[in-house]
N, C-alpha and C positions, 0 to 999 in steps of 0.2 A: 654252180650257185648257191648251197647251201653250206658248203665249205668253204668257201671264198669265206659266206656271212661269218662262219667260221672262226679261221684265219684273224677278221678284224677285229671278234668279239673280246678273239685273244692277244689283241696287241691293247683293243683298250684296256682289257687290266689290266694289263700291265703299262697303264698309262702310255704309250706309244702312241701318241693320236697322230701324232700324218701318218702314220701306217696302219695304223683302223681305219682310215676314209681314203685314204689307197683302197684295202682292201673292201671295204665297202662298195667305193666304185667302181670295182672288180665283179664283185658281188649282183652293182647291179647291173652293170657291164654283159654279163650273162643273162640275167634276167630283170627286165628294168618296173617291173613291176615287184619287189619284192623289195614294198613297207622295212622290215626287219631293218633289211640296209639302210635304207632313207633314213630310218628313225635312228638309228647305232649313228651314220654319219653325222645326222640333229644331235646325237651323248657329248659322239667328240667334238664337236662345235660350242656347246655352252661350255665343257671343262677348259676351252680355249679359251671361252668371254669371247665368241663371239655369233653376235646378237644374229646378223644376216642372214650368214650358214647355219645356225642353227636351225629361225626357224623359217626361212627357204624349202631346207627339206627334216623339217619337222611338216608344213605341208606337203613334200608329196607325199610324206610315209601315209599319214588321213588322206589324202585321197587316192592311196592304193588302198587302204586297208581303213575307214574308219571304226573302226571298233579303239582306232590307237586314238585316237579324239579324245575319249572318256577319260589314259591310261595319261596322258599325256599334262591334262587336267591338273593334276596327283599330283606327277614329276617331280621327285625336289631338283632331280639335273636340270630343271626350268625355274629353279625359283627368281633369277636376280630375272630373267624374264617376262618372272607373272605380270607386274603392272604394266607391260607394253602395252602401247594400241597394238601394233605391230602382231606379238603374242594372241589379247586374247583374235584378232582379225580369222586365226587360224582355230581359232578355235567354237567360231559360228557356227 
């Protein structure tokens, strides 16, 4: 799971968001409680301006690791969504 997450992170850093999401999904398949992988999908989705997918995966990340709620609240990756009701609901 960690190696698959790192693969996703490498794709994310190279702005290959489709392959990043695929690798993060592979990491989740190996460990469905991998909060970092859900967060990675949320970031990649936010960079593609896919608000629904970003918020859905951010919610799953926080569900698996509640400490990510505080991080997400100030993460500039989600700045475009910070005013939405859906984003606010995830951070409750």
